[in-house]
C-alpha positions as CSV (number, residue, x, y, z in Angstrom):
1,M,-16.7,-1.1,-27.0
2,S,-14.9,2.1,-26.3
3,N,-11.1,2.6,-26.0
4,S,-11.7,3.5,-22.5
5,H,-13.5,0.3,-21.7
6,T,-10.8,-1.8,-23.4
7,T,-8.3,0.0,-21.4
8,A,-10.3,-0.6,-18.2
9,Q,-10.4,-4.4,-19.1
10,D,-6.8,-4.8,-19.8
11,L,-6.1,-2.8,-16.5
12,L,-8.3,-5.0,-14.4
13,A,-6.4,-8.1,-16.0
14,V,-2.9,-6.7,-15.1
15,V,-3.6,-5.3,-11.4
16,P,-4.3,-9.3,-10.1
17,L,-1.1,-10.3,-11.7
18,L,0.9,-7.5,-10.3
19,T,-0.7,-8.1,-6.8
20,R,0.2,-11.9,-6.6
21,I,3.7,-11.1,-7.7
22,M,4.1,-8.7,-5.1
23,A,2.4,-10.9,-2.4
24,V,5.0,-13.5,-3.1
25,E,7.9,-11.2,-2.8
26,L,6.3,-10.0,0.4
27,R,5.7,-13.5,1.7
28,E,9.7,-14.3,0.9
29,E,10.6,-11.5,2.7
30,A,8.6,-11.4,5.8
31,G,7.1,-15.0,6.2
32,E,4.1,-16.7,5.0
33,D,1.8,-15.0,7.7
34,T,2.4,-11.2,6.1
35,T,-0.3,-10.1,4.2
36,M,-0.7,-7.1,1.6
37,P,-3.0,-5.2,3.9
38,Q,-0.5,-5.4,6.6
39,F,2.2,-4.0,4.1
40,R,-0.2,-1.4,3.0
41,V,-0.6,-0.3,6.7
42,L,3.1,-0.2,7.0
43,S,3.3,2.1,4.0
44,Y,0.8,4.5,5.1
45,L,2.9,4.6,8.6
46,A,5.8,5.3,6.8
47,E,4.5,8.6,5.3
48,A,3.3,9.8,9.0
49,P,1.9,8.2,12.3
50,L,-1.8,7.9,12.0
51,T,-4.9,6.8,14.3
52,V,-6.8,3.0,14.1
53,S,-9.6,5.5,12.9
54,A,-7.4,7.2,10.0
55,I,-6.4,3.6,8.9
56,A,-9.9,2.3,8.7
57,R,-11.0,5.2,6.8
58,K,-8.0,4.8,4.3
59,R,-8.4,1.3,3.9
60,R,-12.4,1.5,3.9
61,V,-13.0,-1.1,6.5
62,S,-14.5,-1.2,9.7
63,F,-12.9,0.3,13.0
64,Q,-12.7,-3.2,14.4
65,S,-11.3,-4.9,11.3
66,A,-8.3,-1.9,11.3
67,G,-7.8,-2.7,15.1
68,E,-7.1,-6.4,14.5
69,L,-4.9,-5.6,11.8
70,V,-3.1,-3.0,13.4
71,Q,-2.7,-5.4,16.6
72,S,-1.0,-8.0,14.4
73,L,1.7,-5.4,13.6
74,V,2.0,-4.3,17.2
75,T,2.4,-7.8,18.3
76,R,5.1,-8.3,15.6
77,G,6.9,-5.6,17.1
78,W,6.5,-3.3,13.6
79,I,4.5,-0.6,15.2
80,T,3.9,1.2,18.1
81,R,1.5,3.1,19.9
82,I,2.0,6.6,21.3
83,P,-0.6,8.6,23.1
84,D,-2.1,11.0,20.7
85,P,-1.2,14.6,22.4
86,D,-4.4,16.1,20.9
87,D,-6.7,13.3,21.9
88,R,-5.9,11.2,25.0
89,R,-8.6,8.9,24.1
90,Q,-6.4,7.9,21.0
91,S,-3.0,6.3,20.2
92,L,-0.8,7.6,17.3
93,L,0.6,4.7,15.6
94,H,4.4,4.9,14.4
95,L,6.7,2.5,12.5
96,S,9.2,1.0,15.0
97,D,13.0,0.7,13.8
98,E,11.9,-3.0,13.0
99,G,8.9,-2.1,11.3
100,R,10.6,0.4,9.0
101,S,13.6,-1.8,8.3
102,H,10.9,-4.6,7.3
103,Y,8.8,-2.2,5.2
104,S,12.1,-0.7,3.4
105,R,13.4,-4.4,2.8
106,A,9.9,-5.8,1.4
107,Q,9.7,-2.6,-0.8
108,Q,12.8,-2.9,-2.2
109,K,12.2,-6.7,-3.0
110,M,9.2,-5.6,-4.8
111,L,11.1,-3.0,-6.8
112,A,13.9,-5.4,-7.7
113,R,11.2,-8.0,-9.0
114,L,9.4,-5.1,-10.9
115,V,12.7,-3.9,-12.5
116,I,13.2,-7.6,-13.6
117,Y,9.8,-7.2,-15.7
118,M,10.4,-3.8,-17.0
119,D,13.8,-4.6,-18.2
120,Q,12.0,-6.9,-20.7
121,L,10.5,-3.9,-22.5
122,D,12.1,-1.8,-24.7
123,E,12.5,1.9,-23.9
124,A,9.5,2.9,-26.0
125,E,7.3,0.6,-24.3
126,Q,8.9,1.9,-20.8
127,T,8.1,5.5,-21.7
128,T,4.6,4.6,-22.8
129,I,4.0,2.6,-19.5
130,Q,5.4,5.5,-17.3
131,S,3.5,8.1,-19.2
132,A,0.3,5.9,-18.7
133,L,0.9,5.4,-15.2
134,Q,1.5,9.0,-14.2
135,S,-1.7,10.1,-15.9
136,L,-3.3,7.4,-14.3
137,H,-2.0,8.1,-10.9
138,R,-3.1,11.8,-11.3
139,V,-6.6,10.8,-11.9
140,L,-6.9,8.4,-9.1
141,V,-5.3,10.7,-6.5
142,Q,-7.8,13.5,-7.4
143,E,-10.9,11.0,-7.0
144,V,-9.4,9.5,-3.9
145,N,-9.0,12.9,-2.4
146,E,-12.5,14.2,-3.5
147,H,-13.6,11.0,-1.8
148,D,-11.9,11.9,1.3
149,D,-13.2,15.1,1.6
150,H,-16.8,13.8,1.7
151,D,-16.2,11.4,4.4
């Protein structure tokens, strides 16, 4: 078995654990009915306003599915719809003040939880993980950007 294959298996073993821990933190911050997909939408909108279509593309889901996800966040008061000045048929989605505050609190709770785990590693282990994550991030961002260019 190649080193790449073993590393990929290790990553597949870690990602669900990490996701589970983050989901628990999110629920503790925002309530039992808050989901990671909702948090991801808030993270997209923290960067810039988007349309429902853009969120559907980013999440790789149908327009209908993205619309339902967005509507749940509108209902909570975490995002608002503002007519798109470039296309009156669409709305731009923005984080509300409440949504931005919720996103920030949830993100800080998740980071605080991860710091607890990172503190259990020695400096060399932390440096190795940081380097590996930076490299993996570079490759994944390149892949996502190339894939988005073909959509």
